[in-house]
C-alpha positions in Angstrom: 226.8 -12.9 38.6 228.5 -9.9 37.1 231.6 -10.6 35.1 234.4 -8.3 34.4 234.1 -7.5 30.6 237.9 -7.0 30.2 238.5 -10.4 31.8 235.9 -12.0 29.5 237.7 -10.5 26.5 241.2 -11.6 27.7 239.9 -15.1 28.5 238.5 -15.5 25.1 241.8 -14.4 23.5 243.8 -16.9 25.7 241.3 -19.7 24.8 241.9 -18.9 21.1 245.7 -19.0 21.5 245.4 -22.4 23.3 243.2 -23.7 20.5 245.7 -22.5 17.9 248.6 -24.3 19.7 246.5 -27.5 19.9 245.9 -27.1 16.2 249.6 -27.0 15.4 249.6 -30.7 16.6 247.4 -31.5 13.5 250.1 -30.3 11.1 252.2 -33.5 11.3 249.2 -35.4 9.9 249.7 -33.4 6.7 253.4 -34.1 6.7 252.8 -37.8 7.2 250.1 -37.8 4.5 252.3 -36.1 1.9 255.7 -37.7 2.9 255.7 -40.0 -0.2 255.1 -37.2 -2.6 258.2 -36.2 -4.7 260.3 -33.4 -3.3 259.3 -31.1 -6.2 255.5 -31.7 -5.6 253.3 -28.8 -4.8 252.5 -30.3 -1.4 255.9 -29.4 -0.2 255.8 -25.7 -1.2 256.1 -23.1 1.5 252.9 -21.3 0.6 251.0 -24.5 0.8 252.6 -25.3 4.1 251.5 -21.9 5.5 247.9 -22.4 4.4 247.8 -26.0 5.7 249.2 -24.7 9.0 246.5 -22.0 9.2 243.9 -24.6 8.4 245.2 -27.0 11.1 245.2 -24.1 13.7 241.7 -23.0 12.7 240.0 -26.4 13.2 240.2 -26.5 17.1 239.5 -22.8 17.2 236.3 -23.3 15.2 235.3 -26.2 17.4 236.0 -24.2 20.6 234.0 -21.2 19.4 231.1 -23.5 18.4 231.3 -25.1 21.9 231.2 -21.7 23.5 228.3 -20.9 21.2 229.7 -17.8 19.5 227.8 -16.6 16.5 228.8 -18.1 13.1 229.8 -14.6 11.9 232.4 -14.2 14.7 233.8 -17.7 13.9 234.1 -16.9 10.2 235.8 -13.6 11.0 238.2 -15.3 13.4 239.1 -17.9 10.7 239.7 -15.1 8.2 241.9 -13.3 10.7 243.9 -16.5 11.2 244.5 -16.9 7.4 245.2 -13.2 6.9 248.6 -13.5 8.7 249.8 -15.9 6.0 247.8 -14.5 3.0 249.4 -11.0 3.3 252.8 -12.6 3.1 252.2 -14.6 -0.1 253.1 -11.9 -2.6 256.5 -11.1 -0.9 257.2 -14.9 -0.7 256.3 -15.5 -4.4 258.5 -12.5 -5.4 261.4 -13.8 -3.4 261.5 -10.8 -1.1 261.2 -13.1 2.0 262.5 -16.5 2.7 260.4 -19.6 3.6 261.5 -19.3 7.2 260.5 -15.6 7.3 257.1 -16.5 5.8 256.4 -19.1 8.4 257.7 -17.1 11.4 256.0 -13.9 10.4 252.7 -15.7 9.5 252.6 -17.2 13.0 253.4 -13.8 14.6 250.7 -11.9 12.5 248.0 -14.5 13.1 247.3 -13.6 16.8 247.7 -9.9 16.0 245.0 -10.2 13.3 242.9 -12.2 15.7 243.2 -9.5 18.3 242.2 -6.9 15.7 239.1 -9.0 14.8 238.2 -9.2 18.5 238.7 -5.4 19.0 236.4 -4.8 16.1 233.6 -6.5 17.9 234.8 -6.0 21.4 231.2 -5.5 22.7 230.5 -9.1 21.8 233.7 -10.5 23.1 233.5 -8.5 26.3 230.0 -9.5 27.2 229.7 -13.0 25.8 228.2 -15.3 28.4 229.4 -18.8 27.8 226.6 -20.3 29.9 223.6 -19.5 27.7 220.9 -22.1 27.4 220.6 -21.8 23.6 222.9 -20.7 20.8 220.4 -18.0 19.7 220.9 -16.3 23.0 224.6 -15.6 22.4 224.1 -12.2 20.8 225.4 -9.1 22.3 223.0 -7.8 25.0 222.8 -4.2 26.1 222.8 -3.5 29.8 219.4 -3.7 31.4 217.7 -5.3 28.4 215.7 -8.5 29.0 217.0 -11.8 27.8 214.4 -14.0 26.1 215.2 -17.6 25.6 213.3 -19.8 23.1 210.0 -20.9 24.6 210.4 -18.8 27.7 209.4 -15.4 28.9 211.8 -12.8 30.2 214.3 -14.7 32.2 216.4 -12.0 33.8 217.7 -8.5 33.2 221.4 -8.2 32.4 
């Protein structure tokens, strides 16, 4: 079956957004775990909250990319893109140039934009990734009409 490469790309992006939203549900666990800390504790700082939020949102995204058998490098790049949205805002936050609310809102806006940039940087892999591979090693970018060789098998089919 021939799949539309643009749809494959868009589908992956939508899946990552859904995973991020699900990850936001993990953030209250941090709030509950740190609720007894004094108000002036580092655990209540805005910069820490942004990094914890990026971590919470990354966890289901990593799990989904592993389930979909994306290469580790792509997963690491996606995590870096997710954190980048908050990391670039840390200096302005620390200098008092932006408020805590601006930091959190802008970080959440930048996150999917950086993720899209990461995907565009490797659009060939995201446009042609087949989620139905038999083995994780088979999930590398394939050029059209090149044979796909699975572990322990001969040439299985031409793509």
